[in-house]
C-alpha positions in Angstrom: 9.9 -17.0 4.4 7.9 -14.4 6.6 9.4 -11.2 7.8 6.8 -10.6 10.2 4.3 -12.7 11.7 1.5 -11.5 13.8 -1.2 -14.1 14.9 -4.5 -13.5 17.2 -3.2 -9.8 17.9 -6.1 -8.4 20.4 -6.3 -4.8 21.6 -8.5 -2.7 23.3 -8.7 1.1 24.4 -11.3 1.2 27.4 -14.5 -0.6 25.7 -13.3 0.1 22.3 -11.8 -2.8 20.5 -9.5 -2.2 18.1 -7.7 -4.9 17.2 -9.9 -8.4 17.3 -7.9 -11.3 16.5 -5.7 -10.0 14.1 -3.6 -12.1 12.1 -1.1 -11.2 9.1 2.2 -12.7 7.6 4.4 -10.7 5.4 6.7 -12.3 3.1 10.4 -11.1 2.5 11.8 -8.8 0.0 7.5 -8.2 -0.6 6.1 -4.5 -0.6 2.8 -5.1 1.7 0.2 -2.6 1.5 -1.8 -2.6 5.2 -5.1 -0.9 3.9 -7.7 0.6 6.4 -10.0 3.5 6.8 -8.6 5.9 9.5 -8.8 4.5 12.7 -9.4 1.1 11.7 -6.1 0.3 13.9 -3.5 0.3 11.5 -1.0 3.0 13.5 -1.7 0.8 16.9 -0.8 -2.9 14.9 2.8 -1.2 13.8 3.2 0.3 17.7 3.1 -3.4 18.7 5.0 -4.6 15.9 7.6 -2.1 17.4 7.1 -2.9 21.3 6.2 0.6 21.9 2.6 -0.5 22.9 1.5 -3.8 25.2 -1.1 -6.2 23.2 -4.3 -7.4 25.2 -2.9 -10.8 23.8 -1.4 -12.4 20.2 2.4 -12.6 19.7 4.5 -11.0 16.8 7.6 -12.2 15.5 10.4 -10.3 13.5 12.7 -12.3 11.4 11.7 -15.2 13.4 12.4 -13.8 17.5 9.2 -12.6 19.4 8.4 -8.9 20.0 8.2 -8.2 23.6 6.6 -4.8 24.8 9.4 -2.7 26.0 11.9 -4.7 25.0 13.1 -4.1 21.6 16.1 -6.3 20.9 13.6 -7.1 17.7 14.3 -3.2 16.6 17.4 -4.1 15.4 15.5 -5.6 12.2 13.2 -2.6 11.8 13.3 0.5 10.0 10.4 2.7 10.8 8.7 5.7 9.2 6.1 7.3 11.1 3.2 9.5 9.2 4.6 13.0 10.7 8.4 11.8 11.2 10.4 14.9 13.4 14.3 15.9 12.8 16.5 18.5 14.4 15.7 21.3 12.2 19.4 23.2 12.1 20.8 20.3 11.2 21.8 19.4 7.4 20.5 15.8 6.3 23.8 14.7 5.9 24.8 15.5 9.7 21.3 14.1 10.7 22.2 10.7 9.0 25.6 11.1 10.6 24.0 11.5 13.8 21.2 8.5 14.0 24.1 6.1 12.8 26.6 7.4 15.7 23.9 7.0 18.6 23.0 3.4 16.9 27.0 2.7 17.1 27.9 2.6 13.3 31.2 3.1 12.3 32.3 6.1 11.0 33.3 5.0 7.9 29.9 2.8 7.3 28.3 6.0 8.3 30.1 8.3 5.4 29.2 5.3 2.7 25.8 4.3 3.8 24.9 7.9 4.1 26.0 9.1 0.6 24.3 6.0 -1.0 20.7 6.7 1.1 21.0 10.3 0.1 21.4 10.0 -3.6 18.9 7.0 -3.3 16.2 9.5 -2.2 17.0 12.4 -4.0 19.0 14.5 -1.5 22.4 14.2 -2.5 23.4 17.4 -3.7 20.6 19.5 -0.9 22.9 21.5 1.6 19.9 23.8 3.5 18.9 22.9 6.9 16.5 20.8 7.8 13.5 23.3 9.3 13.3 24.5 5.3 12.6 21.2 4.1 9.0 20.6 2.2 6.9 18.1 4.0 8.1 15.7 0.6 11.9 16.2 1.2 11.3 15.3 4.7 9.6 12.0 3.9 12.3 11.2 1.9 14.8 11.8 4.9 12.5 9.9 7.2 12.8 6.8 4.5 16.8 7.5 4.1 17.3 7.5 8.0 15.1 4.0 8.1 16.9 2.4 5.9 20.5 3.8 7.4 21.2 0.6 9.8 20.0 -2.2 6.4 16.8 -3.1 8.4 15.2 -6.6 6.9 11.6 -5.0 7.6 11.1 -1.3 6.1 7.5 0.2 8.4 5.8 3.3 6.8 2.8 4.4 8.6 0.6 6.4 5.8 4.4 8.0 3.8 2.3 9.4 1.2 -1.2 10.7 3.0 0.3 14.8 3.0 1.8 14.8 -0.2 0.9 16.4 -3.5 0.6 13.8 -6.8 4.6 14.4 -7.5 5.6 13.7 -3.9 3.8 10.9 -3.8 5.1 9.3 -7.2 8.8 10.2 -6.1 8.0 8.5 -2.4 6.4 5.4 -4.4 9.3 5.0 -6.1 12.0 5.0 -3.4 10.0 2.4 -1.5 9.8 0.5 -4.2 13.4 0.6 -5.5 14.1 -0.3 -1.7 12.5 -3.9 -2.1 15.9 -4.7 -3.4 17.4 -4.4 0.4 14.6 -5.1 2.8 11.0 -5.8 2.9 8.5 -3.2 2.9 5.4 -2.8 5.0 3.4 0.5 4.6 -0.4 1.7 6.1 -2.3 3.5 3.7 -6.3 4.6 2.7 -5.0 5.5 -0.5 -5.6 2.2 -2.7 -4.2 4.0 -6.2 -0.7 3.7 -4.5 -1.7 -0.2 -3.1 -2.1 -0.7 -7.1 1.0 0.9 -8.0 3.5 -0.7 -6.2 2.8 -3.3 -3.7 3.3 -6.9 -4.1 0.6 -8.5 -1.8 -1.8 -6.4 0.6 -4.8 -6.8 4.2 -7.5 -4.8 4.1 -8.0 -4.4 8.1 -11.6 -4.0 9.1 -13.7 -4.5 12.6 -9.7 -5.5 14.1 -9.2 -8.4 11.8 -7.5 -8.8 8.2 -11.1 -9.7 6.3 -9.4 -10.1 2.8 -5.2 -10.9 2.0 -3.0 -11.8 -0.3 -0.8 -11.2 -3.8 -2.1 -8.2 -5.2 -2.1 -10.6 -8.6 -4.8 -12.7 -6.3 -6.8 -9.4 -5.5 -7.2 -8.9 -9.2 -8.9 -11.8 -9.9 -11.1 -11.0 -7.4 -11.8 -7.3 -9.0 -12.5 -8.8 -12.2 -16.2 -8.6 -13.7 -17.9 -10.1 -16.0 -19.5 -7.1 -17.5 -18.9 -5.4 -20.7 -19.1 -2.0 -22.6 -19.9 -1.9 -26.4 -20.1 0.7 -28.1 -21.6 1.5 -32.0 -21.7 4.1 -34.3 -25.3 5.3 -34.1 -27.6 5.1 -31.5 -30.3 3.8 -33.7 -28.2 0.8 -33.6 -27.3 0.9 -29.8 -31.2 1.0 -29.4 -31.7 -2.1 -31.7 -29.5 -4.0 -30.1 -30.3 -2.9 -26.5 -33.7 -4.0 -27.0 -32.8 -7.5 -28.2 -30.7 -8.3 -25.2 -32.6 -6.2 -22.6 -29.5 -3.8 -22.2 -28.8 -0.8 -20.4 -28.2 2.1 -23.4 -26.9 5.5 -23.2 -26.2 7.2 -26.4 -23.8 4.4 -28.5 -23.1 2.6 -25.7 -24.4 -0.2 -24.1 -23.2 -2.3 -20.9 -24.4 -5.6 -19.8 -23.5 -8.3 -18.1 -22.3 -11.5 -19.6 -24.5 -14.1 -17.1 -27.2 -12.4 -19.0 -25.9 -13.3 -22.6 -22.5 -14.5 -23.8 -20.1 -12.4 -26.1 -20.3 -14.9 -29.0 -24.6 -14.2 -29.1 -23.7 -10.9 -29.0 -21.0 -11.0 -32.0 -23.7 -12.4 -34.1 -26.6 -10.3 -33.7 -24.5 -7.9 -34.8 -23.5 -9.9 -37.0 -26.8 -10.8 -38.2 -27.8 -7.2 -38.5 -24.4 -5.9 -40.3 -23.5 -3.5 -37.8 -20.0 -2.7 -37.0 -18.7 -2.5 -33.3 -16.5 0.5 -32.7 -15.1 -0.6 -28.9 -15.7 -3.7 -26.9 -14.0 -3.3 -23.3 -14.0 -5.5 -20.5 -15.3 -3.4 -17.4 -12.7 -4.1 -14.2 -13.8 -3.6 -10.6 -11.1 -1.1 -9.2 -9.2 -1.8 -6.0 -11.5 1.0 -4.3 -14.7 -0.9 -5.3 -12.9 -4.2 -4.1 -12.4 -2.3 -0.9 -15.7 -0.7 -0.5 -17.2 -4.5 -0.9 -15.2 -6.2 1.7 -16.2 -3.6 4.2 -19.8 -3.8 3.9 -20.1 0.1 2.5 
Protein backbone atom coordinates (compact mmCIF):
# COMPACT_ATOMS: atom_id res chain seq x y z
CA UNK A 1 0.00 0.00 0.00
CA UNK A 2 1.15 3.54 -0.79
CA UNK A 3 0.66 5.93 2.13
CA UNK A 4 1.15 8.93 -0.20
CA UNK A 5 0.14 9.15 -3.85
CA UNK A 6 0.81 12.25 -5.95
CA UNK A 7 -0.43 12.32 -9.54
CA UNK A 8 0.36 14.86 -12.28
CA UNK A 9 0.85 17.72 -9.81
CA UNK A 10 1.35 21.16 -11.36
CA UNK A 11 2.08 24.50 -9.73
CA UNK A 12 3.31 27.82 -11.11
CA UNK A 13 4.06 31.13 -9.48
CA UNK A 14 3.52 33.77 -12.15
CA UNK A 15 5.46 32.68 -15.22
CA UNK A 16 7.70 30.31 -13.20
CA UNK A 17 6.70 26.64 -13.35
CA UNK A 18 7.76 24.90 -10.14
CA UNK A 19 5.94 21.57 -10.50
CA UNK A 20 5.28 20.21 -13.98
CA UNK A 21 3.34 16.97 -13.77
CA UNK A 22 5.04 15.58 -10.66
CA UNK A 23 4.02 11.99 -9.90
CA UNK A 24 5.22 10.18 -6.79
CA UNK A 25 4.19 7.12 -4.76
CA UNK A 26 5.52 6.57 -1.23
CA UNK A 27 5.15 2.98 0.09
CA UNK A 28 3.94 2.43 3.63
CA UNK A 29 6.69 2.02 6.26
CA UNK A 30 9.41 3.20 3.92
CA UNK A 31 11.99 5.90 4.54
CA UNK A 32 11.63 7.92 1.37
CA UNK A 33 14.24 10.44 0.34
CA UNK A 34 12.98 13.38 -1.72
CA UNK A 35 16.08 14.72 -3.47
CA UNK A 36 16.46 17.99 -5.30
CA UNK A 37 18.47 21.15 -5.55
CA UNK A 38 17.50 24.17 -3.47
CA UNK A 39 14.49 25.73 -5.18
CA UNK A 40 13.58 22.52 -7.02
CA UNK A 41 10.06 22.47 -5.55
CA UNK A 42 10.42 20.09 -2.61
CA UNK A 43 8.88 22.47 -0.06
CA UNK A 44 6.13 23.47 -2.51
CA UNK A 45 5.20 19.80 -2.90
CA UNK A 46 5.07 19.30 0.86
CA UNK A 47 2.85 22.36 1.37
CA UNK A 48 0.41 21.03 -1.22
CA UNK A 49 0.40 17.61 0.51
CA UNK A 50 -0.42 19.42 3.77
CA UNK A 51 -3.28 21.33 2.15
CA UNK A 52 -1.53 24.65 2.81
CA UNK A 53 -1.01 25.57 -0.83
CA UNK A 54 -3.36 25.21 -3.78
CA UNK A 55 -2.07 23.27 -6.77
CA UNK A 56 -2.94 24.32 -10.32
CA UNK A 57 -3.88 20.74 -11.19
CA UNK A 58 -3.24 17.16 -10.18
CA UNK A 59 -4.26 15.03 -7.23
CA UNK A 60 -2.77 14.10 -3.87
CA UNK A 61 -3.96 11.25 -1.65
CA UNK A 62 -2.81 10.46 1.89
CA UNK A 63 -3.85 7.07 3.28
CA UNK A 64 -6.16 6.80 0.24
CA UNK A 65 -8.02 10.02 1.11
CA UNK A 66 -7.91 12.99 -1.26
CA UNK A 67 -6.16 16.14 -0.06
CA UNK A 68 -8.07 19.40 -0.58
CA UNK A 69 -6.63 22.88 -0.20
CA UNK A 70 -7.83 24.54 3.00
CA UNK A 71 -9.64 21.36 4.13
CA UNK A 72 -6.97 19.56 6.08
CA UNK A 73 -8.82 16.46 7.29
CA UNK A 74 -6.03 14.31 5.85
CA UNK A 75 -3.56 16.03 8.17
CA UNK A 76 -4.78 13.75 10.95
CA UNK A 77 -2.58 11.15 9.24
CA UNK A 78 0.47 13.44 9.01
CA UNK A 79 3.20 14.66 11.34
CA UNK A 80 5.24 17.56 9.96
CA UNK A 81 8.66 18.99 10.77
CA UNK A 82 9.46 22.20 8.84
CA UNK A 83 13.03 23.12 7.98
CA UNK A 84 13.10 25.72 10.78
CA UNK A 85 10.68 24.64 13.54
CA UNK A 86 9.42 27.31 15.93
CA UNK A 87 8.58 26.80 19.61
CA UNK A 88 7.50 28.72 22.68
CA UNK A 89 10.90 29.32 24.20
CA UNK A 90 9.62 29.75 27.76
CA UNK A 91 8.36 26.14 27.86
CA UNK A 92 10.27 22.95 28.61
CA UNK A 93 10.09 20.07 26.14
CA UNK A 94 7.57 18.20 28.30
CA UNK A 95 5.39 21.32 28.66
CA UNK A 96 5.46 21.93 24.93
CA UNK A 97 4.39 18.37 24.09
CA UNK A 98 1.62 18.56 26.67
CA UNK A 99 0.42 21.80 25.09
CA UNK A 100 0.45 20.24 21.59
CA UNK A 101 -1.39 17.16 22.82
CA UNK A 102 -4.09 19.25 24.51
CA UNK A 103 -4.84 21.44 21.49
CA UNK A 104 -5.16 18.35 19.28
CA UNK A 105 -7.60 16.67 21.66
CA UNK A 106 -5.45 13.91 23.11
CA UNK A 107 -6.35 12.53 26.53
CA UNK A 108 -4.20 13.56 29.51
CA UNK A 109 -2.90 10.09 30.34
CA UNK A 110 -2.07 9.42 26.71
CA UNK A 111 -0.21 12.74 26.42
CA UNK A 112 1.88 11.92 29.47
CA UNK A 113 2.74 8.40 28.34
CA UNK A 114 3.36 9.31 24.72
CA UNK A 115 5.47 12.37 25.64
CA UNK A 116 7.69 10.28 27.90
CA UNK A 117 8.19 7.68 25.15
CA UNK A 118 9.10 10.28 22.55
CA UNK A 119 11.38 12.39 24.74
CA UNK A 120 13.34 9.26 25.55
CA UNK A 121 13.44 8.29 21.86
CA UNK A 122 14.86 11.67 20.81
CA UNK A 123 17.29 11.93 23.72
CA UNK A 124 15.55 14.71 25.64
CA UNK A 125 14.12 12.68 28.52
CA UNK A 126 16.28 14.33 31.19
CA UNK A 127 16.38 17.81 29.63
CA UNK A 128 14.82 20.31 32.06
CA UNK A 129 15.98 23.58 30.47
CA UNK A 130 13.66 25.97 28.66
CA UNK A 131 13.50 25.54 24.88
CA UNK A 132 14.97 29.01 24.31
CA UNK A 133 18.33 27.61 25.42
CA UNK A 134 18.24 24.65 23.02
CA UNK A 135 20.75 24.14 20.23
CA UNK A 136 19.54 23.72 16.62
CA UNK A 137 19.95 19.95 16.91
CA UNK A 138 17.94 19.77 20.13
CA UNK A 139 15.14 21.78 18.50
CA UNK A 140 15.12 19.41 15.54
CA UNK A 141 14.83 16.44 17.91
CA UNK A 142 11.99 18.09 19.79
CA UNK A 143 10.32 18.89 16.47
CA UNK A 144 10.39 15.22 15.51
CA UNK A 145 8.90 14.28 18.89
CA UNK A 146 6.11 16.79 18.39
CA UNK A 147 5.46 15.56 14.84
CA UNK A 148 5.17 11.94 16.09
CA UNK A 149 2.99 12.80 19.09
CA UNK A 150 -0.32 11.95 17.42
CA UNK A 151 0.98 8.64 15.99
CA UNK A 152 0.83 9.77 12.33
CA UNK A 153 0.87 7.37 9.42
CA UNK A 154 3.20 9.70 7.53
CA UNK A 155 6.04 11.81 8.96
CA UNK A 156 7.15 14.61 6.62
CA UNK A 157 10.44 16.36 7.34
CA UNK A 158 11.65 19.29 5.26
CA UNK A 159 15.48 19.42 5.15
CA UNK A 160 15.80 18.04 8.72
CA UNK A 161 19.62 17.88 8.73
CA UNK A 162 20.62 20.80 6.50
CA UNK A 163 21.96 23.15 9.21
CA UNK A 164 23.41 20.55 11.58
CA UNK A 165 26.98 19.48 12.27
CA UNK A 166 27.97 15.84 11.55
CA UNK A 167 27.09 14.66 15.07
CA UNK A 168 23.70 16.38 14.98
CA UNK A 169 22.97 14.98 11.53
CA UNK A 170 23.73 11.44 12.68
CA UNK A 171 21.45 11.84 15.70
CA UNK A 172 18.54 13.00 13.52
CA UNK A 173 19.09 10.25 10.96
CA UNK A 174 19.14 7.62 13.72
CA UNK A 175 15.84 8.97 15.08
CA UNK A 176 14.22 8.92 11.64
CA UNK A 177 15.43 5.39 11.02
CA UNK A 178 13.94 4.22 14.32
CA UNK A 179 10.67 6.06 13.56
CA UNK A 180 10.10 3.74 10.62
CA UNK A 181 8.83 1.12 13.09
CA UNK A 182 5.87 3.41 13.82
CA UNK A 183 5.27 5.33 10.61
CA UNK A 184 6.36 6.14 7.06
CA UNK A 185 9.04 8.80 6.73
CA UNK A 186 9.32 11.23 3.81
CA UNK A 187 12.13 13.72 4.06
CA UNK A 188 13.50 16.21 1.58
CA UNK A 189 17.19 16.91 1.34
CA UNK A 190 20.03 17.95 -0.94
CA UNK A 191 22.55 16.08 1.26
CA UNK A 192 22.86 12.87 -0.71
CA UNK A 193 24.92 11.01 1.88
CA UNK A 194 21.87 11.14 4.18
CA UNK A 195 19.82 9.32 1.54
CA UNK A 196 22.51 6.68 1.19
CA UNK A 197 22.60 6.02 4.95
CA UNK A 198 18.97 5.41 5.88
CA UNK A 199 16.56 5.47 2.95
CA UNK A 200 14.74 2.48 1.53
CA UNK A 201 13.46 4.47 -1.47
CA UNK A 202 14.25 7.79 -3.11
CA UNK A 203 13.19 10.12 -5.91
CA UNK A 204 15.08 12.89 -7.69
CA UNK A 205 13.12 16.05 -8.50
CA UNK A 206 14.35 18.19 -11.39
CA UNK A 207 12.53 20.50 -13.76
CA UNK A 208 9.32 20.11 -11.80
CA UNK A 209 9.19 16.37 -12.43
CA UNK A 210 10.46 13.15 -10.87
CA UNK A 211 13.24 12.15 -13.25
CA UNK A 212 14.40 9.06 -11.34
CA UNK A 213 12.82 7.07 -8.51
CA UNK A 214 12.83 3.63 -6.97
CA UNK A 215 14.21 1.50 -4.19
CA UNK A 216 17.72 2.28 -3.04
CA UNK A 217 18.87 -1.16 -4.24
CA UNK A 218 17.57 -0.29 -7.73
CA UNK A 219 19.35 3.06 -7.66
CA UNK A 220 22.54 1.34 -6.55
CA UNK A 221 22.36 -0.92 -9.61
CA UNK A 222 22.27 2.22 -11.75
CA UNK A 223 25.32 3.46 -9.87
CA UNK A 224 27.38 0.39 -10.76
CA UNK A 225 30.19 1.00 -13.20
CA UNK A 226 32.52 -1.17 -15.21
CA UNK A 227 35.63 0.69 -14.12
CA UNK A 228 38.44 -0.89 -12.13
CA UNK A 229 41.55 0.27 -10.37
CA UNK A 230 44.58 -2.03 -10.28
CA UNK A 231 47.48 -1.37 -7.93
CA UNK A 232 50.85 -3.02 -8.52
CA UNK A 233 54.06 -3.09 -6.49
CA UNK A 234 56.24 -0.98 -8.77
CA UNK A 235 55.63 1.86 -11.25
CA UNK A 236 57.58 0.04 -13.98
CA UNK A 237 55.19 -2.92 -13.70
CA UNK A 238 52.25 -0.57 -14.02
CA UNK A 239 53.85 1.02 -17.09
CA UNK A 240 54.20 -2.40 -18.78
CA UNK A 241 50.55 -3.33 -18.20
CA UNK A 242 49.31 0.16 -19.11
CA UNK A 243 51.16 -0.01 -22.44
CA UNK A 244 49.82 -3.50 -23.17
CA UNK A 245 46.22 -2.56 -22.43
CA UNK A 246 46.19 1.09 -23.42
CA UNK A 247 45.23 2.18 -19.89
CA UNK A 248 45.95 5.29 -17.89
CA UNK A 249 48.55 4.96 -15.17
CA UNK A 250 49.52 6.99 -12.13
CA UNK A 251 52.50 5.66 -10.26
CA UNK A 252 51.65 2.08 -9.32
CA UNK A 253 47.95 2.47 -10.15
CA UNK A 254 46.09 1.69 -13.37
CA UNK A 255 42.46 2.62 -14.12
CA UNK A 256 40.71 0.68 -16.89
CA UNK A 257 37.27 -0.16 -18.22
CA UNK A 258 36.05 -3.71 -18.67
CA UNK A 259 34.29 -2.56 -21.83
CA UNK A 260 37.75 -2.36 -23.39
CA UNK A 261 39.43 -5.33 -21.69
CA UNK A 262 38.09 -8.16 -19.54
CA UNK A 263 39.43 -8.85 -16.08
CA UNK A 264 40.30 -12.35 -17.28
CA UNK A 265 42.58 -10.94 -20.00
CA UNK A 266 44.20 -8.64 -17.46
CA UNK A 267 44.86 -11.40 -14.93
CA UNK A 268 46.30 -13.67 -17.63
CA UNK A 269 48.60 -10.86 -18.73
CA UNK A 270 49.78 -10.36 -15.14
CA UNK A 271 50.39 -14.10 -14.73
CA UNK A 272 52.31 -14.32 -18.01
CA UNK A 273 54.63 -11.57 -16.80
CA UNK A 274 54.86 -12.95 -13.23
CA UNK A 275 53.43 -9.67 -11.88
CA UNK A 276 51.49 -9.96 -8.64
CA UNK A 277 48.68 -7.41 -8.08
CA UNK A 278 48.49 -5.62 -4.73
CA UNK A 279 44.83 -4.56 -5.03
CA UNK A 280 42.08 -4.82 -7.63
CA UNK A 281 39.11 -2.60 -6.83
CA UNK A 282 35.84 -2.07 -8.65
CA UNK A 283 35.06 1.64 -8.96
CA UNK A 284 31.50 2.57 -8.02
CA UNK A 285 29.77 5.80 -8.88
CA UNK A 286 28.46 7.73 -5.90
CA UNK A 287 24.88 8.91 -5.45
CA UNK A 288 26.23 12.43 -6.00
CA UNK A 289 27.54 11.38 -9.42
CA UNK A 290 24.24 9.70 -10.32
CA UNK A 291 22.35 12.83 -9.23
CA UNK A 292 24.63 15.05 -11.34
CA UNK A 293 24.13 12.75 -14.33
CA UNK A 294 20.33 12.74 -13.97
CA UNK A 295 20.00 16.51 -13.72
CA UNK A 296 22.49 16.99 -16.52
CA UNK A 297 25.30 18.63 -14.55
